[in-house]
N, C-alpha and C positions, 0 to 999 in steps of 0.2 A: 102425845107431845103437845105442849101448849106453846105456840109461837105468837110473839107480838111483832107485826111489821108496821114500822113508823114511816109516814109519808115525809116527802122531800123536806129536809131540815134547811131553813133559809137563814143563812148569815148568823151574825152574833146575836140578834134577838132569838132566833130559832135554838141556837146552841144553848143559851141561858134558860130558855124555856124548858128545853129537854132535860137539862141538869136538874131542874126543880121538880119537874113533873114525872120523868121516867122511873126514878127509884120507887116512887109511891105506887105507880100502876104496876110495876113489876111485882112488889110485894102484895098488893091487893089481888091480883089475878093469878099469883103463883106461876109467873112466866118461866119457861125453861130455857128459852133462847130469844134474843131481841135482834131484829134486823132493821136497819134504817137506811133509806136513800139519802146519800150525802153529797150529790153532785152539785148542790148549790150551798154548801155549808160555809164556804169561805167568801165573804163579802157578797153573798147572793148569787155567786156564779163561780163554779170551780171548787176544788178541794186542795188542801195542803196537809202536810203531815201533822202540824200543830193543831189544825182545826179537826182533823180526823181523831187526833189523840184526845181532844176534848169529849168527842162522842164515845170513844171507848172507855174514857174515865168516868162517865156518868152511867155506863151499863149497857151500851150497845156492843153486841158480840161480832156482828158482821155488817159491813157497809156495801150497798150496791151503788152503781153509778148511772150514767147516762151521757147525753150528748156534750154536756158542759164539763165532763171529767177532766178534759185536757186544758182547761182555760187559765190555769195558773202556771207561773213559771217553773216551779218545781214538780208539776204534776207527773211528768213522765217517770222520773226517778222514783217518786214516792209509790205511783201505781205498780211500777215494776217490782218493788220490794216488799209491799205489804201483803202478807198472807191472809189478811182478814177483809180484804176488798176484792169485789168482783166488778169488772167493767163490762160494757156490752160485749157479748160473745162473738156477735156477727159483724165485727170490724175485720179488715183485711188481715191475712196471715203476717206475722211479724210485728203485730201491734203490741206494745208493752202490757204486762200484766196478764191476768187470767180472767176469762169470762164465765167461768163456772168453778165450783169447788165442792169438796167434802168437809164437813165442820162436825166437831164433837160438842154436844150440848152440855149444859151444867149437870144433867142427870146421866151423862155418858152415852146418850144415844147419838146416832149418826144422821146428819141432815145434808142433803144436797141442795146447792143454791145455783141457779142460772140467771144471768142478767142478759137481757135482750134489748135492742133498740128497734123502734118501728121505722117505717120508710115513708108513710104517707105524710106529706107536708114537712119532711125532714130530709137530711142529706142522704145520699145513696150509700147504702151498706149492703151486706149479704142478706138474703132472705131469712128473716127471723123464725118463719114457719119450719123451714127445712133444718136450719142450724139448731133450733130449739128442740125439735123432735129428736135430732141425733144426739144431742147432750143429754137430754132427759134419759133416753134409753141407755147411755153410757153410765150415768149415775145409778140407775136402778139396778145395775149389776153389783153395787156395793151398798145400797140403802133402799128401803122402801119409801122414804119421805123425801120428796123433791119439790122445792118451791121455785117458781119462776117469776122474776120482776120484769114485766114489759113496759119499757120506758118509750112512751109513744103519744103522739098528738090525737090520733083519730080513734074515737070510740069504737067504730066498726072494726078497725084492725085489732084492737085489743081483744074485743069479744070474739072475733073469729079466731084468733090465737088460743083463747080459753077453750073453744069447742074443739080446736085442732089437738090440743093436748089433754082433753077431757079423757079420764080413765088412765092416763099415763102419769102426769104431774099430780101431786097431792093439792097444790094451789098455784093459781095464776093470778097475780095482783098487778094492777096498772099504777104507773106513776107518771110524772112529767107535767101534767096540766095544773096541779096544786089545788084543785077543786074536788072535794070528796064527792063521790057518787053514792047514790042509794040503791044500787042494784046488786048487793052482796047476794050471793046464793051458793048452793052446792049443785054444780052441774051433773049431768049423767056421768057415771063412772067415779063418783065421790070425789070430784075435784072442785075445791073452793075457788070462788072468783068474785073479783070487784074490778070495775073499770078503771077507778082511780082512787087511791088511798087518801089523797089530799096532801096537805103540807103541815109542818110544824113551824109557825111563824106569826107574824102580826095580824090581828084581826082587821084592823082598820088599814087596809091596804088593797092593792089589786095584785093578786097572786104573789103577795110579799113585798111588792114595790110600793113606794110612797104614791098616794092617790093622785097628788097634783102633778106628779112627773108623768105618770101614766095617762092621765086626762090630757095633758099637754100634748103628748105624742098622738093621741087619737084625734084631738081637735085640730092640730096643726099640720099633721102629717109629716112632720119634720122629726129628725133624730133627737132624742132627749136621753141623756145619761140616766139609767136607772139606778136608784139607791134603795136599799132595804128600809122599810118603814120600821118605826118603834112603836111602843105601846103594848098593851095586853096581847099575849099570844095563846093560841091553842095548839095542842098536839093532836093531829088527826092520825089515827092508826086503825089496824083492824087485829082482832084476837082470833087465832086460828087453833082449833083443836084437831089434831091428826092422830090417828091410830097408828102408832109406830110398828105394829106387827103387820099391818096390811097396807099402810100408806094412804088409806082413805080418810078424807076430810070428813068430820062429824058436825063442825060448826064453824061459821064465820060470823063475826060480830064487829061492827063498827065501834070505835072507841073515840071520844072527843073529850080531852081533859085540859084543864087550866090549872 
């Protein structure tokens, strides 16, 4: 099974770039299923039904979320009703939407997806390690292939989760920091891992934000409203090859396309 996981899509520039780039990459690499983190797809923060629809329309099959998934007015109703979106599973009981799911790929294979949120430097949620292990075990009863998106700030927390799920999950990929890391590898137990996939958004920016606004905030230590930058965009992603018979990852490769 060949999976493309796309880093956080940032606002309108990211959506436009994805629509331009993704179909070409899917054809070039013979992708079976495409997953994208979409928690920043609406105005750089949050997600809406219409912006998610743009992602689905350009070839994204499944959307994962993060701590900003609730930041738009209609987020709750949309997250509750969309069966192709998973939000962080380690939110309290009763939270709208699903934190994990089983999906059928274009080739008719079954894929399990889990979305988790980290706790270091982020708001208090349930333990991603315990919740993640439990959900991966549940999904393995129905499929050999399970991918985990760990949406977190701290590199150490992400890597620790990778080792915690090594030999169980087929892949553990990090999102949230918008900066692609160069530590892609296959962990013991044939689990593919990368600390952060990166982002799909403007190159001349600070993690997607206009540089002058981000600089003003750091220089003055006063609040400044963030706005998504414009200009040339890059799609950061990872290409994953998974043996659907065993769930073992055989390759993880960074993809950067314009």
